[in-house]
N, C-alpha and C positions, 0 to 999 in steps of 0.2 A: 526502423522504429518512426514514429511519424514527424512530420514536419515540425508539427507543433512542439513536441520535445526540445527538438534539437534547435529551433528557433530562441525559445526560452532560457534553454542552456547557456547560451552565449549571450542571454541579455544582457542589458545594466541594470545595475541594482536601485530600484528605486529608492529615492530619500524624502525625507518626512518636507513637508511645503513650510515656507517661514511663517507663513499667518496662521499657523495654528492656533486654536480656542484655549481661552484657559481652562474649558474644562478637558480638551486632551493633555495640556500640561501636567493638569491633575491626576489624572489616570496615570494607573490602578491605583485607588485608595486602599485595597486589602489584595490579598494573594488571588490567583487567578487561575480557577479552573480549565485543566484543558483536559475536556473527557474523549476517552477513546474507546470504540468499541470492541475492543479484544481483549483477549488475553496477555498478560506479560510475558516477554519470552520472545517473541516475532518480530519479523523487522521493523513492521509499522511502529512496533513497542520502543523499539531499539531507536530510530530514527527522532519518533515523537521526543522522546527524555534527553535524547543529544539538544534538540531545539530546545527544550523546556530548561536545560541549563543555561543555554548559552543566551535565552530570553527575560530570566531570572536576573541576572546582572544587569542587563538592557533596560529593562523595566524599572527596577526599583525594587519590585517585590516578588515575593515566591511564584511561579507559576510551577503548579502541579499538575504533575500527570494523573487521572484518574480513571480507570480500567472498570469500565462498564459494558463486560463480552452476551453477547446472546443477540441471537435473532441478524445474527450480521451485521451487527453495528445497529441494528432499529434500537436498540433501546436506550442506546448512548445519544442517538440521534435526537429520539424522542423526547429525553431529559433536557437537550440543551433547547431544544423547540421552544420548550414552554417555560426557561431559564427568561431572569430579567433582561432586556437587552443593553446592562451597559459594559459590557465588555470582560465582567469578570468571571464570564461563565464561556468557553468557547467549546466549540466541536471540533476533534481532529479526524477528519473524514479522509476516507478513502476509492477508489474507483468503485467498491463494490457497493457504493450508496447509489450511486449513479445506474447500475445494474440492480439494486432493488426500489428503483421507482419504476421497474414494468414487472419485477419478478414478484411481488407483491400488489395485491391488489385492494390490502383493507387496509395501511400505512395509514396513523392518526397524524402525519406530518405530510408537508409536500416539499420535496428539498428544494425548488425554486421560490418558493411562497414565503417559506417560512425561516429561512435562511439568508443573509446575507454574505459574500464571497469576501474573505479577508486576503488569503495569500495561497498560491501555494507552495509546495516544500519540497517536493522529493519525488523522483523518479525511481523505479524497484523492479528488476527483473527477477526471475526464479531462476533456480536450478534445478534439471530433472536429476532426483536422488533416488539410489535402493540402496536396500540392506543387504551386508554382503554374503545372506544367505544364501540371496539369488546369483546365477553364473553369469548373465552376461555383463560384458566390458563397455556394451557403446548401444547405441538409442536402438540402430537395424537389429542386433541380436534381444536386444527388452522386447522388439514388436514381434518378430517372431516367435520369441519362448509365450508371450502373452496370447498369441493365436491357437497356440497349442494347447492352452489351458483359458478358456474362455469363463468369465464368471468368477475364476480362482486367486487372481492376483489382486489384493488390496492394497490401494491408496490412500493416505488421510489427507483431510481436508480443515483448514481450520472454521470451518462449518459450511452449509448449507448457503448457497448465492455468496461466497468468498471468493476471493481472487486466488486461493489456491485451487477450490472445487470448482471454479470455472477454466484457470488453465488446465487442468486435467481430462472436464471434459471437452476442448476446445482440441487436446490430443486423442483422445478416443476417437470423437469422430475424424480428425484428418488421417491418422494412421490405421482405422479400420481396426481398431481392438475392443474386446469386453472387457473392463477392470472393476473391481469393488470398491463404492466410495464408502468410508469410514469416516465421516463428519465428528470433528473435537470442537470445543469452545475455546478458540485460537489456534493459533501456528506454536504456540508453545508447549500443549499436551498431544498435540500432532508429530510434532518432531521428539518428543519424550517415548513415544509405543512405536517410532521408526527404528529411535536406535535400539529399542528393547527388542526389536522383529517381530510385536503384534501387527504389523502392517510390513510393507512391503515397499512403497514405492509413497514420495511425496515429491510436489513443487515447492522447493523451498528460499522464500526470499530473503536469503541472506548468505550472504557470500563467506563472510568470513565463519560463522558457522558451519560451515559444509566444508570449508578447507581443513577448518581444526580437526573437526569429525575425521574426514578424510584421511589424513594424515595418521591418524591411530588406529586407521579399518576398521570405524565404526559406521562407516557411510563411504559410497560407491557415487559420485557426480559421474553422469553421461553426457551432458549437455545444459547450457544456459539458453533462454528461452527469448533474450534480447536481441536484433539484427547484429549486433556488434561484440567480438569477446572482449572479457572483461581482463582490466588490467592488472586486477591482484588473481586471474587464475588463467595466463593468457593461453594453457596449454588445452582448454576446455572448449571444445567445438561449438558453434550456434546450432540452434534446432534445425535450420536451415543446411550448412553444411553437415549435419549427422543424417541428413537426407526425407526430414520432414516439412516439406516444400508448403511456405506460405503458412508458415507457424510464425508465431509471434507471442508472447503473454508479459506484460509491465504493468508494475501497480502504480498509480501517482497517488501522492499524498496532499492535504490542504488542510488550510483552517478555514472554517466558518464562525459565524456568530449567529444568534437570532436576529432574526428584524425586528429592524427599530435603532440595532447600535448606533449611537452619532456618527457621522461620517467622519469625524476627526479622530475619534479613535479608530476607525478601519485604517484611516490612511496610515496612523502612525504604527499600528499592529505589522501593516504590508511591510511600510521599509526596514522596520526591526529586524522582520521576517525575515527580509531577502539578504539585509546585512547579518544577519547569524547565519544564512545558509551559505552565502559566499564564505565566513571563515572556516563553516564544517565542512569543507569542500573535501579533504585528504581525509577525514574521517570515514564520509560519504563511499568516497571510493573503495576505501577496505572493506566495506559491508556490498561492496557492488552496485551501490546507489549513485545517483547524480545531484545536484540541486535544479530547483525549476522556480522561476523566476515571472511574473505577470502582475499588470496592476488590478486591483482588484473587478472592474469593470470588466476586463479580458478574462479572469478566472472564472469570472460568473457564465460569459459565454462561452467558455470552454467545456464550462461542468452539463450546460444546457446542450451542448454538443453530443458530449459522451451519451447523453440520459438519451437522446434521440437515436444514437450510431447502436444501444443494445434495443431498444422498443421491439423494432421488428424480430429479431431474430427469438427473444424471449417470451414472442407474444405468438408468434409462428405453433 
């Protein structure tokens, strides 16, 4: 896992400055929309809703998660980019947005210019999971099977350019296999078809969901995509331990606001998000995630670095 993740996993929680203006103190004046670009049911949606409940208590107004799935999160991003810059419409963003900056050439918004970074939220690894109709019990056995059946084994993703898609494509390249991509409108629908046996594989970004379905025999987890094992699934090896050297796939989540949102509001949201994530740490561990903390400026720099990281590979 990158040094950035671990540094901010242990970072101090930011607190609001005492000199907040009357503008920040009056905010929010009405319910706040937290727009998420993926369907309900996935790990990103789960974390967003946990955070929304905490921030509702802290802000004194309802913070409502609004799912606007489609185009790998771009529909939601476009909506928020055009929203009033008053802090009442926020974007719940994931690492997919940094990928989209290079993957799509005709976006109607700019992730850096049209948004102000508010706060990171969480980091989430995924779990390579199979439908039990496939016989492999290990990653090496799965790779061996896939090589005998090129293009036949179907894997589900949350959509083109989504984290589940990229995790799978990276696995294909490193393992040297050919598996069939079946994109869905979000992780929830993808999981439904995996459990139903309509597809045979998925990188699932929700450890609790994997553990629950594995316990009743509906799913077979093979490995976790982080560099460390999960405390909630301690017997599950990492992909590196399973023999896929150099493999890691982590999703980060965060909050953005339209450019022009007052600094006082951004600072208040940053402080209260950090406090909320600290309180939510036990719940995050249960689903295989961990909290992330950073000041708005530092989070903005991180997003720029993530865009740059993907620009080369995706334009090649």
